[in-house]
MARTOR-496892 format. One record per residue (C-alpha): x, y, z; residue number from 0; chain. Coordinates in steps of 0.02 Angstrom, whole numbers, plus 50000, padded with zeros to 5 digits. Example, Ala and Ser with C-alpha at 12.3 -4.5 7.8 and 13.67 -1.06 7.14 Angstrom:
BEGIN
+-------+-------+-------+-----+--------+
|     X |     Y |     Z | num | cadena |
+-------+-------+-------+-----+--------+
| 50615 | 49775 | 50390 |   0 |      A |
| 50684 | 49947 | 50357 |   1 |      A |
+-------+-------+-------+-----+--------+
This chain:
BEGIN
+-------+-------+-------+-----+--------+
|     X |     Y |     Z | num | cadena |
+-------+-------+-------+-----+--------+
| 48685 | 49018 | 49272 |   0 |      A |
| 48812 | 49152 | 49315 |   1 |      A |
| 48977 | 49159 | 49221 |   2 |      A |
| 49121 | 49071 | 49303 |   3 |      A |
| 49235 | 49192 | 49394 |   4 |      A |
| 49417 | 49192 | 49340 |   5 |      A |
| 49547 | 49117 | 49456 |   6 |      A |
| 49657 | 49241 | 49549 |   7 |      A |
| 49845 | 49231 | 49574 |   8 |      A |
| 49891 | 49348 | 49718 |   9 |      A |
| 50063 | 49406 | 49772 |  10 |      A |
| 50085 | 49481 | 49945 |  11 |      A |
| 49940 | 49376 | 50012 |  12 |      A |
| 50010 | 49366 | 50189 |  13 |      A |
| 50023 | 49556 | 50209 |  14 |      A |
| 49904 | 49685 | 50281 |  15 |      A |
| 49804 | 49716 | 50121 |  16 |      A |
| 49840 | 49545 | 50046 |  17 |      A |
| 49747 | 49448 | 50182 |  18 |      A |
| 49593 | 49554 | 50152 |  19 |      A |
| 49606 | 49531 | 49965 |  20 |      A |
| 49621 | 49342 | 49980 |  21 |      A |
| 49467 | 49331 | 50091 |  22 |      A |
| 49366 | 49448 | 49981 |  23 |      A |
| 49404 | 49352 | 49822 |  24 |      A |
| 49360 | 49188 | 49906 |  25 |      A |
| 49195 | 49261 | 49967 |  26 |      A |
| 49153 | 49313 | 49789 |  27 |      A |
| 49180 | 49137 | 49723 |  28 |      A |
| 49353 | 49151 | 49647 |  29 |      A |
| 49482 | 49013 | 49660 |  30 |      A |
| 49627 | 49100 | 49747 |  31 |      A |
| 49808 | 49049 | 49723 |  32 |      A |
| 49937 | 49141 | 49828 |  33 |      A |
| 50122 | 49154 | 49791 |  34 |      A |
| 50220 | 49160 | 49955 |  35 |      A |
| 50392 | 49118 | 50018 |  36 |      A |
| 50405 | 48958 | 50119 |  37 |      A |
| 50460 | 49063 | 50268 |  38 |      A |
| 50304 | 49173 | 50262 |  39 |      A |
| 50176 | 49155 | 50402 |  40 |      A |
| 50024 | 49082 | 50314 |  41 |      A |
| 49929 | 49041 | 50472 |  42 |      A |
| 49814 | 49192 | 50457 |  43 |      A |
| 49735 | 49113 | 50302 |  44 |      A |
| 49738 | 48933 | 50366 |  45 |      A |
| 49580 | 48842 | 50320 |  46 |      A |
| 49520 | 48983 | 50208 |  47 |      A |
| 49531 | 48887 | 50045 |  48 |      A |
| 49682 | 48981 | 49977 |  49 |      A |
| 49793 | 48870 | 49870 |  50 |      A |
| 49975 | 48909 | 49906 |  51 |      A |
| 50115 | 48914 | 49781 |  52 |      A |
| 50294 | 48927 | 49845 |  53 |      A |
| 50395 | 49069 | 49775 |  54 |      A |
| 50469 | 49242 | 49791 |  55 |      A |
| 50434 | 49384 | 49668 |  56 |      A |
| 50622 | 49399 | 49645 |  57 |      A |
| 50621 | 49223 | 49573 |  58 |      A |
| 50559 | 49235 | 49394 |  59 |      A |
| 50551 | 49047 | 49373 |  60 |      A |
| 50441 | 49027 | 49528 |  61 |      A |
| 50316 | 49155 | 49462 |  62 |      A |
| 50317 | 49073 | 49291 |  63 |      A |
| 50282 | 48904 | 49370 |  64 |      A |
| 50142 | 48970 | 49481 |  65 |      A |
| 50049 | 49063 | 49345 |  66 |      A |
| 50079 | 48924 | 49219 |  67 |      A |
| 50003 | 48799 | 49339 |  68 |      A |
| 49851 | 48908 | 49374 |  69 |      A |
| 49823 | 48942 | 49189 |  70 |      A |
| 49837 | 48759 | 49144 |  71 |      A |
| 49714 | 48708 | 49279 |  72 |      A |
| 49587 | 48849 | 49276 |  73 |      A |
| 49617 | 48953 | 49120 |  74 |      A |
| 49669 | 49136 | 49105 |  75 |      A |
| 49687 | 49214 | 49277 |  76 |      A |
| 49672 | 49382 | 49357 |  77 |      A |
| 49840 | 49424 | 49433 |  78 |      A |
| 49848 | 49545 | 49580 |  79 |      A |
| 50025 | 49603 | 49611 |  80 |      A |
| 50017 | 49665 | 49789 |  81 |      A |
| 50189 | 49612 | 49852 |  82 |      A |
| 50310 | 49752 | 49895 |  83 |      A |
| 50443 | 49797 | 50020 |  84 |      A |
| 50387 | 49950 | 50118 |  85 |      A |
| 50540 | 50018 | 50204 |  86 |      A |
| 50622 | 50184 | 50238 |  87 |      A |
| 50782 | 50107 | 50304 |  88 |      A |
| 50942 | 50165 | 50221 |  89 |      A |
| 51011 | 49988 | 50211 |  90 |      A |
| 50860 | 49922 | 50114 |  91 |      A |
| 50892 | 50020 | 49954 |  92 |      A |
| 50956 | 49874 | 49851 |  93 |      A |
| 50827 | 49752 | 49918 |  94 |      A |
| 50684 | 49871 | 49878 |  95 |      A |
| 50740 | 49882 | 49697 |  96 |      A |
| 50751 | 49693 | 49687 |  97 |      A |
| 50577 | 49667 | 49762 |  98 |      A |
| 50479 | 49817 | 49701 |  99 |      A |
| 50552 | 49844 | 49528 | 100 |      A |
| 50627 | 49680 | 49471 | 101 |      A |
| 50489 | 49582 | 49557 | 102 |      A |
| 50361 | 49680 | 49455 | 103 |      A |
| 50461 | 49646 | 49297 | 104 |      A |
| 50455 | 49459 | 49336 | 105 |      A |
| 50266 | 49464 | 49364 | 106 |      A |
| 50241 | 49557 | 49200 | 107 |      A |
| 50345 | 49433 | 49102 | 108 |      A |
| 50247 | 49287 | 49174 | 109 |      A |
| 50081 | 49372 | 49133 | 110 |      A |
| 50136 | 49403 | 48954 | 111 |      A |
| 50199 | 49226 | 48932 | 112 |      A |
| 50044 | 49141 | 49003 | 113 |      A |
| 49910 | 49261 | 48941 | 114 |      A |
| 49842 | 49329 | 49105 | 115 |      A |
| 49663 | 49389 | 49087 | 116 |      A |
| 49701 | 49549 | 49183 | 117 |      A |
| 49839 | 49616 | 49295 | 118 |      A |
| 49807 | 49736 | 49439 | 119 |      A |
| 49964 | 49821 | 49503 | 120 |      A |
| 49942 | 49883 | 49682 | 121 |      A |
| 50045 | 50042 | 49687 | 122 |      A |
| 50042 | 50190 | 49809 | 123 |      A |
| 50007 | 50376 | 49813 | 124 |      A |
| 50195 | 50400 | 49838 | 125 |      A |
| 50216 | 50339 | 49658 | 126 |      A |
| 50111 | 50487 | 49600 | 127 |      A |
| 50207 | 50630 | 49679 | 128 |      A |
| 50195 | 50765 | 49812 | 129 |      A |
| 50100 | 50928 | 49818 | 130 |      A |
| 50129 | 51105 | 49872 | 131 |      A |
| 50038 | 51156 | 50032 | 132 |      A |
| 49852 | 51173 | 49996 | 133 |      A |
| 49863 | 51095 | 49822 | 134 |      A |
| 49761 | 50941 | 49774 | 135 |      A |
| 49821 | 50824 | 49637 | 136 |      A |
| 49744 | 50683 | 49537 | 137 |      A |
| 49807 | 50537 | 49431 | 138 |      A |
| 49883 | 50653 | 49299 | 139 |      A |
| 50013 | 50730 | 49416 | 140 |      A |
| 50195 | 50720 | 49358 | 141 |      A |
| 50313 | 50628 | 49473 | 142 |      A |
| 50419 | 50750 | 49573 | 143 |      A |
| 50483 | 50651 | 49724 | 144 |      A |
| 50657 | 50609 | 49659 | 145 |      A |
| 50736 | 50756 | 49755 | 146 |      A |
| 50675 | 50679 | 49919 | 147 |      A |
| 50788 | 50527 | 49889 | 148 |      A |
| 50661 | 50402 | 49955 | 149 |      A |
| 50694 | 50225 | 49895 | 150 |      A |
| 50516 | 50166 | 49927 | 151 |      A |
| 50439 | 50307 | 49826 | 152 |      A |
| 50564 | 50292 | 49684 | 153 |      A |
| 50549 | 50104 | 49669 | 154 |      A |
| 50359 | 50106 | 49678 | 155 |      A |
| 50358 | 50237 | 49539 | 156 |      A |
| 50477 | 50135 | 49433 | 157 |      A |
| 50373 | 49978 | 49461 | 158 |      A |
| 50212 | 50065 | 49412 | 159 |      A |
| 50292 | 50135 | 49255 | 160 |      A |
| 50345 | 49959 | 49208 | 161 |      A |
| 50169 | 49891 | 49238 | 162 |      A |
| 50070 | 50025 | 49147 | 163 |      A |
| 50201 | 50031 | 49010 | 164 |      A |
| 50148 | 49855 | 48962 | 165 |      A |
| 49967 | 49906 | 48929 | 166 |      A |
| 49986 | 49889 | 48740 | 167 |      A |
| 50023 | 49703 | 48759 | 168 |      A |
| 49933 | 49662 | 48921 | 169 |      A |
| 49769 | 49710 | 49005 | 170 |      A |
| 49846 | 49798 | 49155 | 171 |      A |
| 49794 | 49938 | 49271 | 172 |      A |
| 49847 | 50009 | 49439 | 173 |      A |
| 49774 | 50072 | 49603 | 174 |      A |
| 49862 | 50196 | 49716 | 175 |      A |
| 49804 | 50187 | 49898 | 176 |      A |
| 49845 | 50324 | 50022 | 177 |      A |
| 49900 | 50296 | 50202 | 178 |      A |
| 49802 | 50140 | 50252 | 179 |      A |
| 49720 | 50124 | 50422 | 180 |      A |
| 49636 | 49969 | 50492 | 181 |      A |
| 49656 | 49818 | 50603 | 182 |      A |
| 49704 | 49651 | 50532 | 183 |      A |
| 49814 | 49501 | 50558 | 184 |      A |
| 49965 | 49607 | 50513 | 185 |      A |
| 50024 | 49769 | 50595 | 186 |      A |
| 50054 | 49912 | 50473 | 187 |      A |
| 50153 | 50068 | 50515 | 188 |      A |
| 49991 | 50166 | 50543 | 189 |      A |
| 49939 | 50044 | 50679 | 190 |      A |
| 50109 | 50050 | 50763 | 191 |      A |
| 50093 | 50239 | 50766 | 192 |      A |
| 49924 | 50230 | 50854 | 193 |      A |
| 49990 | 50106 | 50982 | 194 |      A |
| 50140 | 50217 | 51019 | 195 |      A |
| 50031 | 50372 | 51031 | 196 |      A |
| 49919 | 50283 | 51157 | 197 |      A |
| 50064 | 50226 | 51265 | 198 |      A |
| 50155 | 50393 | 51265 | 199 |      A |
| 50257 | 50496 | 51293 | 200 |      A |
| 50151 | 50641 | 51236 | 201 |      A |
| 50179 | 50699 | 51058 | 202 |      A |
| 50219 | 50885 | 51077 | 203 |      A |
| 50238 | 50931 | 50893 | 204 |      A |
| 50198 | 50848 | 50728 | 205 |      A |
| 50280 | 50843 | 50557 | 206 |      A |
| 50234 | 50987 | 50441 | 207 |      A |
| 50170 | 50875 | 50300 | 208 |      A |
| 50000 | 50812 | 50242 | 209 |      A |
| 49929 | 50642 | 50203 | 210 |      A |
| 49785 | 50562 | 50110 | 211 |      A |
| 49703 | 50422 | 50208 | 212 |      A |
| 49594 | 50270 | 50177 | 213 |      A |
| 49529 | 50116 | 50270 | 214 |      A |
| 49601 | 49946 | 50229 | 215 |      A |
| 49430 | 49871 | 50189 | 216 |      A |
| 49400 | 50012 | 50065 | 217 |      A |
| 49567 | 49974 | 49982 | 218 |      A |
| 49512 | 49794 | 49960 | 219 |      A |
| 49346 | 49850 | 49885 | 220 |      A |
| 49436 | 49973 | 49773 | 221 |      A |
| 49552 | 49838 | 49707 | 222 |      A |
| 49406 | 49725 | 49663 | 223 |      A |
| 49309 | 49869 | 49584 | 224 |      A |
| 49462 | 49912 | 49478 | 225 |      A |
| 49477 | 49733 | 49417 | 226 |      A |
| 49292 | 49724 | 49375 | 227 |      A |
| 49264 | 49898 | 49303 | 228 |      A |
| 49429 | 49990 | 49281 | 229 |      A |
| 49499 | 50041 | 49113 | 230 |      A |
| 49653 | 49961 | 49040 | 231 |      A |
| 49812 | 50062 | 49062 | 232 |      A |
| 49737 | 50178 | 49193 | 233 |      A |
| 49782 | 50215 | 49374 | 234 |      A |
| 49654 | 50249 | 49511 | 235 |      A |
| 49690 | 50344 | 49671 | 236 |      A |
| 49609 | 50264 | 49823 | 237 |      A |
| 49600 | 50402 | 49954 | 238 |      A |
| 49455 | 50450 | 50067 | 239 |      A |
| 49509 | 50621 | 50130 | 240 |      A |
| 49657 | 50736 | 50152 | 241 |      A |
| 49727 | 50791 | 50320 | 242 |      A |
| 49874 | 50893 | 50379 | 243 |      A |
| 49985 | 50787 | 50489 | 244 |      A |
| 49941 | 50901 | 50635 | 245 |      A |
| 49753 | 50879 | 50611 | 246 |      A |
| 49769 | 50690 | 50584 | 247 |      A |
| 49878 | 50667 | 50738 | 248 |      A |
| 49761 | 50778 | 50840 | 249 |      A |
| 49609 | 50676 | 50787 | 250 |      A |
| 49701 | 50515 | 50831 | 251 |      A |
| 49746 | 50585 | 51003 | 252 |      A |
| 49566 | 50637 | 51038 | 253 |      A |
| 49501 | 50468 | 50983 | 254 |      A |
| 49626 | 50381 | 51095 | 255 |      A |
| 49590 | 50497 | 51240 | 256 |      A |
| 49768 | 50561 | 51257 | 257 |      A |
| 49835 | 50740 | 51251 | 258 |      A |
| 49841 | 50813 | 51076 | 259 |      A |
| 50001 | 50884 | 51002 | 260 |      A |
| 50026 | 51071 | 51027 | 261 |      A |
| 50090 | 51130 | 50859 | 262 |      A |
| 50156 | 51075 | 50690 | 263 |      A |
| 50342 | 51093 | 50669 | 264 |      A |
| 50392 | 51232 | 50547 | 265 |      A |
| 50481 | 51166 | 50392 | 266 |      A |
| 50646 | 51243 | 50448 | 267 |      A |
| 50636 | 51153 | 50615 | 268 |      A |
| 50589 | 50991 | 50526 | 269 |      A |
| 50743 | 51005 | 50416 | 270 |      A |
| 50844 | 51015 | 50576 | 271 |      A |
| 50759 | 50856 | 50638 | 272 |      A |
| 50804 | 50770 | 50475 | 273 |      A |
| 50985 | 50823 | 50492 | 274 |      A |
| 50994 | 50754 | 50669 | 275 |      A |
| 50914 | 50590 | 50617 | 276 |      A |
| 51033 | 50577 | 50469 | 277 |      A |
| 51183 | 50596 | 50584 | 278 |      A |
| 51113 | 50466 | 50704 | 279 |      A |
| 51076 | 50346 | 50561 | 280 |      A |
| 51256 | 50360 | 50501 | 281 |      A |
| 51317 | 50305 | 50673 | 282 |      A |
| 51185 | 50171 | 50706 | 283 |      A |
| 51064 | 50126 | 50565 | 284 |      A |
| 50886 | 50163 | 50619 | 285 |      A |
| 50728 | 50060 | 50583 | 286 |      A |
| 50579 | 50178 | 50602 | 287 |      A |
| 50634 | 50359 | 50619 | 288 |      A |
| 50756 | 50367 | 50473 | 289 |      A |
| 50814 | 50508 | 50360 | 290 |      A |
| 50697 | 50447 | 50222 | 291 |      A |
| 50545 | 50431 | 50335 | 292 |      A |
| 50574 | 50605 | 50407 | 293 |      A |
| 50585 | 50682 | 50234 | 294 |      A |
| 50424 | 50594 | 50182 | 295 |      A |
| 50333 | 50652 | 50340 | 296 |      A |
| 50378 | 50830 | 50293 | 297 |      A |
| 50304 | 50814 | 50118 | 298 |      A |
| 50124 | 50844 | 50065 | 299 |      A |
| 50024 | 50700 | 49991 | 300 |      A |
| 49856 | 50778 | 49949 | 301 |      A |
| 49753 | 50686 | 49819 | 302 |      A |
| 49575 | 50678 | 49752 | 303 |      A |
| 49493 | 50511 | 49714 | 304 |      A |
| 49355 | 50577 | 49600 | 305 |      A |
| 49406 | 50458 | 49461 | 306 |      A |
| 49389 | 50301 | 49567 | 307 |      A |
| 49223 | 50363 | 49637 | 308 |      A |
| 49148 | 50403 | 49467 | 309 |      A |
| 49219 | 50263 | 49359 | 310 |      A |
| 49225 | 50122 | 49485 | 311 |      A |
| 49077 | 50168 | 49594 | 312 |      A |
| 49196 | 50169 | 49743 | 313 |      A |
| 49128 | 50248 | 49902 | 314 |      A |
| 49248 | 50239 | 50051 | 315 |      A |
| 49199 | 50251 | 50233 | 316 |      A |
| 49237 | 50419 | 50318 | 317 |      A |
| 49407 | 50421 | 50399 | 318 |      A |
| 49341 | 50473 | 50570 | 319 |      A |
| 49232 | 50317 | 50573 | 320 |      A |
| 49377 | 50207 | 50516 | 321 |      A |
| 49488 | 50277 | 50652 | 322 |      A |
| 49356 | 50254 | 50787 | 323 |      A |
| 49335 | 50073 | 50734 | 324 |      A |
| 49522 | 50043 | 50738 | 325 |      A |
| 49539 | 50115 | 50914 | 326 |      A |
| 49388 | 50015 | 50976 | 327 |      A |
| 49464 | 49855 | 50907 | 328 |      A |
| 49634 | 49893 | 50983 | 329 |      A |
| 49552 | 49917 | 51152 | 330 |      A |
| 49454 | 49755 | 51133 | 331 |      A |
| 49617 | 49664 | 51097 | 332 |      A |
| 49704 | 49742 | 51247 | 333 |      A |
| 49832 | 49831 | 51136 | 334 |      A |
| 49799 | 50002 | 51211 | 335 |      A |
+-------+-------+-------+-----+--------+
């Protein structure tokens, strides 16, 4: 008889990656408990077998109650802390610290109090740092994004430091996905970008930065592999390949069948764009094209995932195939 799989307490279960995680854990025979606000749309997981627990990661008592209940019923649990506020809006600075940093602190305290079997912290490549053009980094890179003044990057870094800093007292590890592409019940920024590119107007120039990409299903598989085979206190980059923004946008345009961009903006021109967006944001706060998002689009996020591939046996699907599948699904749904 196979060993009983540990129960899983999942935060961020109603999000893009979280829905996939919940379904994957259920398929593998885990009892899945999901912490979610009462206002969250849980319909995407209706009838799945997920057991809901009301709560917000900013509410330490709610997390304590949820994990205490799971532990009392099912024994020591795996905890997957996937909840985060992904925003580049100027006005969300305080809220991001409350959710991303203090929320992680609350999860850690609950895990320590109730003896979680293992904690996986879902971080991001932006918590690792940025590279110089042409450079490739791995998990050992020193954080260097503070000068960009990006609240999302800074709070994700602070949260990861909190999580991995508890490794002496708690079995905890982290994964750092790149820019995630895929189609699911939720619409990530990468999907919004593809929909906008398909509808036009034509994108004439691209940001000068670079990005590391990965499919959402591979992120889910990487999270599970990390829980099953990862080493305590370690971080694992989950990236399939590295692209300049110009090459990635050009591939997306070709796959969509729309005109490709003509050239990447030189850094000096991009700094001018950032200045214009900053002035606009000061007059009328922006939601998507913000000073922080423009600065991040001009940075280079080039990472190697050799560690995840060798230690976890992780083998992601090629990005071109992921992108083709996303576009085919969007067309089937009538989105483009």
